[in-house]
C-alpha positions in Angstrom: -5.3 -36.2 -13.0 -5.7 -38.5 -10.0 -4.5 -37.2 -6.7 -4.8 -38.6 -3.2 -4.6 -36.1 -0.3 -3.8 -38.1 2.9 -4.0 -37.5 6.7 -5.4 -33.9 6.5 -7.6 -32.0 8.9 -10.7 -31.5 6.7 -12.9 -28.5 7.5 -16.1 -27.5 5.8 -19.7 -26.7 6.5 -20.4 -30.2 7.7 -17.7 -29.9 10.4 -14.1 -31.0 11.1 -12.6 -34.4 10.8 -9.3 -36.1 9.8 -9.0 -38.2 6.7 -8.1 -38.6 3.0 -9.5 -37.2 -0.2 -9.2 -39.0 -3.6 -9.6 -36.7 -6.6 -10.3 -38.0 -10.0 -11.6 -36.4 -13.2 -12.0 -33.0 -11.6 -14.2 -34.2 -8.8 -13.9 -35.6 -5.3 -14.2 -39.3 -5.9 -13.9 -40.5 -2.3 -13.4 -39.3 1.3 -12.3 -41.6 4.0 -9.4 -42.9 6.1 -6.4 -45.0 5.1 -7.3 -44.8 1.5 -5.1 -46.5 -1.1 -6.0 -45.3 -4.6 -4.3 -44.7 -8.0 -2.6 -41.5 -8.7 -0.1 -39.3 -6.9 -0.3 -39.4 -3.1 0.6 -36.5 -0.9 0.9 -36.6 2.9 -0.9 -33.6 4.4 -0.4 -34.4 8.1 -0.5 -31.1 10.0 -2.2 -29.3 7.1 -5.8 -28.1 6.8 -7.9 -28.9 3.8 -10.8 -26.6 2.9 -13.3 -26.2 0.1 -11.6 -23.6 -2.2 -11.7 -20.0 -1.0 -14.2 -17.8 -2.8 -13.9 -14.0 -3.3 -17.2 -12.2 -4.1 -15.5 -8.9 -5.0 -12.4 -8.5 -7.1 -11.2 -6.1 -9.9 -9.3 -7.8 -12.6 -9.3 -4.6 -14.8 -9.6 -6.5 -18.1 -10.9 -5.5 -20.6 -9.4 -2.0 -21.0 -7.2 -1.5 -18.0 -4.5 -4.1 -18.5 -1.8 -1.8 -17.3 -3.1 -2.4 -13.8 -4.1 -6.1 -13.9 -5.1 -8.8 -16.4 -7.2 -11.8 -16.0 -4.0 -13.9 -16.2 -2.2 -12.0 -13.4 -5.3 -11.4 -11.3 -6.2 -15.1 -11.3 -2.6 -16.0 -10.6 -2.7 -13.8 -7.5 -6.0 -15.5 -6.6 -4.4 -18.9 -6.8 -1.4 -17.7 -4.8 -3.9 -16.6 -2.1 -5.7 -19.9 -2.0 -8.8 -18.8 -4.0 -10.4 -21.1 -6.4 -13.3 -18.8 -7.5 -13.4 -15.1 -7.8 -16.2 -12.7 -8.9 -14.9 -9.9 -11.2 -16.6 -6.5 -11.1 -18.1 -4.7 -14.0 -16.3 -1.4 -13.9 -13.9 -2.2 -16.7 -13.3 -0.2 -20.0 -15.7 -0.9 -21.6 -18.1 -1.6 -18.8 -19.4 -5.2 -18.6 -23.0 -4.3 -19.4 -23.8 -6.6 -22.3 -24.0 -10.4 -22.9 -21.1 -10.2 -25.3 -18.8 -8.7 -22.7 -19.8 -11.2 -20.1 -18.9 -14.0 -22.7 -15.6 -12.2 -23.4 -14.6 -12.3 -19.8 -15.6 -16.0 -19.5 -13.6 -16.9 -22.6 -10.5 -15.0 -21.5 -10.7 -16.6 -18.1 -11.1 -20.1 -19.6 -8.0 -19.5 -21.8 -5.8 -17.6 -19.5 -7.1 -17.9 -16.0 -5.7 -20.0 -13.1 -9.0 -20.1 -11.2 -12.7 -19.9 -11.9 -13.9 -16.4 -12.8 -17.5 -15.5 -12.4 -18.5 -12.2 -14.1 -20.6 -9.5 -12.3 -22.5 -7.5 -14.9 -23.5 -3.8 -14.5 -27.0 -2.9 -13.2 -27.2 0.2 -15.4 -25.7 0.8 -18.8 -22.2 2.3 -18.6 -22.6 2.4 -14.8 -24.4 5.8 -15.4 -27.4 5.0 -13.2 -29.8 6.1 -16.0 -31.0 3.0 -17.8 -31.1 -0.6 -16.6 -28.7 -2.9 -18.5 -29.6 -6.2 -20.1 -29.7 -8.2 -16.8 -31.6 -11.2 -18.1 -29.4 -11.7 -21.2 -26.2 -11.2 -19.2 -27.4 -13.8 -16.7 -28.0 -16.2 -19.5 -24.5 -15.5 -20.7 -23.0 -16.3 -17.4 -23.2 -13.3 -15.1 -23.8 -14.4 -11.5 -24.8 -11.0 -10.2 -25.1 -7.4 -11.0 -23.5 -4.3 -9.6 -22.7 -0.7 -10.5 -19.9 -1.1 -7.8 -18.4 2.3 -7.1 -21.3 4.0 -8.6 -24.2 3.3 -6.3 -27.6 3.6 -8.2 -28.5 7.0 -6.8 -31.9 7.2 -8.5 -34.4 5.4 -6.3 -36.8 4.9 -9.2 -34.1 3.2 -11.3 -33.0 1.1 -8.3 -36.6 0.0 -7.5 -37.2 -1.0 -11.1 -34.0 -3.0 -11.3 -34.9 -4.8 -8.1 -38.4 -5.6 -9.3 -36.9 -7.0 -12.5 -34.3 -9.0 -10.6 -36.8 -10.4 -8.3 -38.8 -11.9 -11.2 -35.8 -14.0 -12.2 -34.2 -14.4 -8.7 -31.1 -12.4 -9.8 -28.6 -11.2 -7.3 -28.1 -7.4 -7.1 -24.9 -6.2 -5.4 -24.8 -2.7 -3.9 -21.9 -0.5 -3.1 -23.9 1.6 -0.7 -22.8 5.3 -0.7 -25.1 8.3 -1.2 -23.0 10.7 -3.2 -25.1 13.7 -2.1 -24.0 13.0 1.5 -20.5 11.8 0.7 -19.4 15.4 -0.3 -16.5 14.1 -2.4 -14.8 12.8 0.7 -11.5 11.1 0.3 -11.1 9.6 3.9 -13.3 9.1 6.9 -14.9 12.3 8.1 -13.7 13.4 11.5 -11.0 15.2 13.4 -8.1 13.5 11.6 -9.5 14.5 8.2 -10.0 18.1 9.5 -6.4 18.2 10.8 -5.1 16.9 7.5 -7.2 19.4 5.5 -8.9 16.6 3.5 -12.6 16.3 2.6 -14.2 13.7 4.9 -16.7 11.0 3.8 -19.4 10.9 6.4 -20.4 7.4 7.5 -24.0 8.4 7.3 -23.7 8.4 3.4 -23.2 4.6 3.6 -25.9 4.0 6.3 -28.6 6.0 4.4 -27.8 4.0 1.2 -27.9 0.7 3.1 -31.3 1.6 4.6 -32.8 2.6 1.3 -31.6 -0.5 -0.5 -33.0 -2.7 2.3 -36.4 -1.0 2.0 -36.5 -1.5 -1.7 -35.4 -5.1 -1.4 -38.0 -5.8 1.2 -40.8 -4.3 -1.0 -39.7 -6.2 -4.1 -38.4 -9.5 -2.7 -35.1 -9.0 -4.5 -31.9 -10.8 -3.4 -29.7 -7.9 -2.2 -26.1 -8.2 -1.3 -24.4 -5.2 0.4 -20.7 -5.2 -0.3 -17.7 -4.0 1.7 -19.7 -2.6 4.7 -17.5 -0.2 6.8 -19.7 1.3 9.5 -21.3 0.3 12.7 -24.6 1.8 11.5 -24.6 -0.4 8.4 -24.1 -3.6 10.5 -27.0 -2.6 12.7 -29.3 -1.9 9.7 -28.5 -5.3 8.2 -29.0 -7.1 11.5 -32.5 -5.5 11.8 -33.4 -6.4 8.2 -32.4 -10.0 8.6 -34.4 -10.3 11.8 -37.6 -9.3 9.9 -36.8 -11.7 7.0 -35.4 -9.4 4.3 -33.4 -11.3 1.6 -30.2 -9.4 2.3 -26.6 -10.6 2.7 -23.4 -8.6 3.3 -19.7 -8.8 3.1 -16.7 -7.0 4.7 -13.1 -6.7 3.6 -10.0 -7.7 5.5 -8.9 -4.0 5.6 -12.1 -2.8 7.1 -11.9 -5.4 9.8 -8.2 -4.7 10.7 -7.4 -1.2 9.8 -8.5 2.3 10.9 -8.3 5.8 9.5 -5.2 6.3 11.6 -3.2 4.7 8.7 -4.2 7.7 6.5 -2.1 10.0 8.7 1.0 11.5 6.9 -1.1 11.3 3.7 -0.5 7.6 3.2 -2.1 7.0 -0.2 -1.7 3.2 0.3 -4.5 3.5 2.9 -6.9 5.4 0.6 -9.8 3.0 -0.2 -13.5 3.3 -0.9 -15.3 3.1 1.4 -12.7 4.7 3.5 -11.1 3.2 6.6 -13.2 4.1 9.6 -12.8 4.2 13.4 -11.8 1.5 15.8 -15.5 1.2 17.0 -16.5 0.5 13.4 -13.9 -2.3 13.2 -15.4 -3.8 16.4 -18.9 -3.6 15.1 -17.9 -5.3 11.8 -16.2 -8.1 13.7 -19.2 -8.5 15.9 -21.4 -8.7 12.8 -19.1 -11.4 11.4 -19.4 -13.5 14.6 -23.1 -13.2 15.0 -23.9 -14.0 11.3 -25.1 -10.5 10.3 -22.2 -10.4 7.8 -22.1 -13.5 5.6 -18.7 -13.3 3.9 -15.3 -11.7 3.7 -14.4 -10.3 0.3 -11.1 -8.7 -0.7 -12.3 -5.9 -3.0 -8.9 -6.5 -4.7 -8.2 -3.2 -6.5 -4.8 -3.1 -8.1 -3.3 0.2 -9.2 0.0 1.2 -10.8 2.7 2.2 -8.4 3.0 5.7 -9.9 -0.8 6.3 -9.5 -0.4 6.0 -5.8 2.7 8.1 -5.6 0.9 11.4 -5.7 -1.2 13.6 -3.4 -3.9 12.0 -1.2 -6.7 13.8 -3.1 -5.4 12.7 -6.5 -4.5 9.1 -5.7 -7.0 6.3 -6.7 -8.7 4.4 -4.0 -8.0 0.8 -3.6 -5.9 -2.0 -2.0 -4.4 -5.1 -3.6 -5.3 -8.0 -1.4 -6.0 -11.3 -3.1 -2.9 -13.1 -2.2 -2.7 -12.0 1.5 -6.3 -12.0 2.6 -6.4 -15.4 4.2 -3.0 -15.4 5.9 -3.5 -11.8 7.1 -6.8 -12.7 8.8 -5.5 -16.0 10.1 -2.6 -14.2 11.8 -4.5 -11.2 13.2 -7.9 -12.7 14.0 -7.6 -16.5 14.4 -4.1 -16.7 16.1 -5.0 -13.8 18.4 -8.2 -15.5 19.5 -10.6 -12.9 18.2 -12.5 -15.3 16.0 -12.5 -19.1 15.8 -10.9 -20.8 12.8 -14.3 -22.2 11.8 -15.7 -18.7 11.4 -12.9 -17.7 9.1 -13.4 -20.8 7.1 -17.1 -20.2 6.8 -16.8 -16.6 5.8 -14.3 -17.4 3.0 -15.7 -20.6 1.7 -19.4 -21.5 2.5 -20.5 -18.0 3.2 -19.8 -16.5 -0.2 -21.0 -19.6 -1.9 -24.4 -19.3 -0.1 -24.6 -15.7 -1.4 -24.2 -17.0 -4.9 -26.5 -20.0 -4.4 -23.8 -22.6 -4.7 -22.7 -24.8 -1.9 -19.6 -27.0 -1.8 -18.5 -29.5 0.9 -15.7 -32.0 0.9 -17.8 -35.0 -0.2 -17.9 -37.5 -3.1 -19.3 -36.1 -6.3 -18.4 -32.5 -5.5 -16.2 -30.4 -7.7 -12.6 -30.7 -6.6 -12.0 -27.1 -5.7 -9.7 -27.3 -2.7 -7.4 -25.1 -0.7 -4.6 -26.5 1.5 -3.4 -24.4 4.4 -0.2 -24.9 6.4 -1.0 -23.4 9.9 2.6 -23.3 10.8 3.8 -21.4 7.8 4.8 -17.8 8.6 5.7 -14.8 6.4 5.5 -11.0 6.3 3.7 -8.9 3.7 6.2 -8.0 0.9 4.5 -6.2 -1.9 7.6 -6.6 -4.1 6.8 -10.3 -4.2 3.2 -10.0 -5.1 2.0 -12.0 -8.1 -0.6 -9.3 -8.8 0.5 -6.3 -10.9 -0.8 -4.2 -8.1 1.6 -3.7 -5.2 -0.6 -1.2 -3.4 -1.1 -2.2 0.2 -0.9 -0.3 3.5 0.2 -3.5 5.5 3.7 -4.0 4.1 5.7 -5.7 6.8 2.7 -7.1 8.7 2.8 -10.7 9.9 1.2 -13.5 7.8 0.4 -17.0 9.1 -1.4 -20.1 7.9 -0.2 -19.7 4.4 -2.0 -21.5 1.5 0.4 -24.1 0.1 -1.8 -25.7 -2.5 -4.7 -24.5 -4.6 -6.6 -27.1 -6.6 -9.1 -26.0 -9.2 -11.4 -28.7 -10.7 -8.8 -31.3 -9.8 -5.9 -29.5 -11.3 -3.1 -28.0 -9.2 -3.0 -24.2 -9.8 -0.6 -23.3 -7.0 1.9 -25.5 -5.1 4.3 -24.3 -2.4 3.9 -20.6 -3.3 4.4 -21.1 -7.1 1.5 -20.6 -9.5 1.5 -23.2 -12.2 4.2 -25.2 -10.5 2.5 -28.6 -10.6 3.9 -32.1 -10.3 6.1 -31.7 -13.4 8.1 -29.0 -11.6 7.8 -30.0 -7.9 7.1 -33.3 -6.3 3.6 -33.1 -5.0 4.6 -35.1 -2.0 6.6 -32.1 -0.8 3.9 -29.7 0.4 4.6 -26.9 2.8 
């Protein structure tokens, strides 16, 4: 289709300016002012146009766990939240640890997905940490990175060999840093609150030790290492030191670790159970500081949908995870940008260019670039209502929280995936001229 976006505030890695974007054949054909071109025209005065949001860490549950989420519902939630690209993790059933399964995810996403899906393959077979999976062949099949996700590779010898192999082919290894021997089966952050509640605490040192080990191995091998969902001040400090001495390490943080603390776990609130656990206020401050000074490269949702009944149990028995694809941007816009804690440019970078740099793919709003675009209405307000989630997972501890700066249009390769809060409601169902 041909689409002309007019009078928008354009923000990308090259800066901020006002103008028009003409989209044709899935790409940006022209950027300028006062453009008159073929196709549907939409006036975006007062709106913000960004390169499409990218999520480095999401769980789509398919194959094998379709009762929690599917590629169709998960990508619909992504489009609702303004994401045009998401990376899906390998801890499915079966585990994504072969080229065939990588290809299966890509085929399913092409047939049923609303946004681009980039598979993350497993580092070890079956996520068991014993034998390195077929990294090279999975990469050739389309895997953009490799992670055992919730199962950190505990064996340093296996992890070292995996990094040496990855370094030879410049593959990206993604680490969920958590030393299980130090974690002691903790279900929430270790401390006085866990003690008072009679719950096993997960000591932050379990994360910091794992971060330090992986940095040392990455430094010795030259591997591209990405540390996902950091949650502690110690981890941020370790990454900052590593970057200063030139280690090829990047990191991300989730919206919930930036905004929430262990206090939400009080009264055995299973919606606040997540892995790594919510920490202390001082950890939130350190994570935010790392975001601002460039230590942390990206914000990732760690979208982890679960069935309602799975969360309606004891804190110990409940699965860890928060459903966050469709509220990540407006939640952070409301509670970080509108409150003056971070500039808008920082949020844009950490959810567009930052994750793309981790993956080795840049995108700006320029002619010839792929037309993956997110349109934001900075004046649009809402509150979190899990009952209205597009995702099958309604598990969130922020029900009732303020949202602002809602995504009102998601364009994937020149096609409208979401318009005015309705996924799949393109020009046939709504006039494109009425946005926001």
